[in-house]
C-alpha positions in Angstrom: -27.2 3.2 -23.3 -27.5 3.5 -19.5 -29.5 0.3 -19.4 -26.8 -1.6 -21.2 -24.2 -0.2 -18.8 -26.2 -1.3 -15.8 -26.6 -4.8 -17.2 -22.8 -5.0 -17.9 -22.0 -3.8 -14.3 -24.4 -6.4 -12.9 -22.7 -9.2 -14.8 -19.2 -8.1 -13.7 -20.3 -7.6 -10.0 -21.7 -11.2 -9.9 -18.3 -12.6 -10.8 -16.4 -10.5 -8.2 -15.5 -12.0 -4.9 -13.4 -10.6 -2.1 -10.9 -12.3 0.0 -11.0 -11.4 3.6 -8.2 -12.0 6.1 -8.1 -12.3 9.9 -5.5 -10.7 12.1 -2.6 -13.1 12.1 -3.3 -14.7 8.8 -0.3 -15.2 6.5 -0.1 -13.9 2.9 2.3 -16.0 0.8 4.3 -14.6 -2.1 6.4 -16.5 -4.5 9.5 -14.3 -4.3 9.7 -12.9 -0.7 8.0 -15.5 1.4 5.1 -14.9 3.7 3.9 -11.9 5.6 1.4 -11.6 8.4 -1.7 -9.4 8.5 -1.2 -7.1 11.5 -4.3 -4.9 11.4 -7.6 -4.7 9.4 -8.2 -1.2 8.3 -11.3 -1.6 6.1 -13.2 -4.4 4.3 -10.3 -5.3 2.1 -7.5 -3.0 3.4 -4.8 -4.4 5.7 -1.5 -3.5 7.4 1.1 -6.1 6.7 4.4 -6.8 8.5 6.8 -5.7 5.8 10.5 -5.1 6.3 11.6 -1.5 6.2 14.3 -2.4 3.7 11.5 -2.9 1.1 10.9 0.8 1.0 7.2 0.6 0.4 4.0 1.2 2.5 2.9 -1.7 4.7 -0.8 -0.9 4.0 -2.4 -2.9 1.2 -5.8 -3.3 -0.4 -6.5 -6.8 -1.5 -8.1 -7.1 -5.0 -8.6 -10.7 -5.9 
């Protein structure tokens, strides 16, 4: 059973890819326009320049 789980995980991990941003890169959304990456906190975690009126955290983890 553990061997099957390991094989499944390997197949899924091969298909994964991670998008990385540079400081100053734009993230485009369909509804609200574009936002700029202000700070890279981790491999796929970024601080984004969101308006305070959104009422949400400006730190996001990209999962693509």
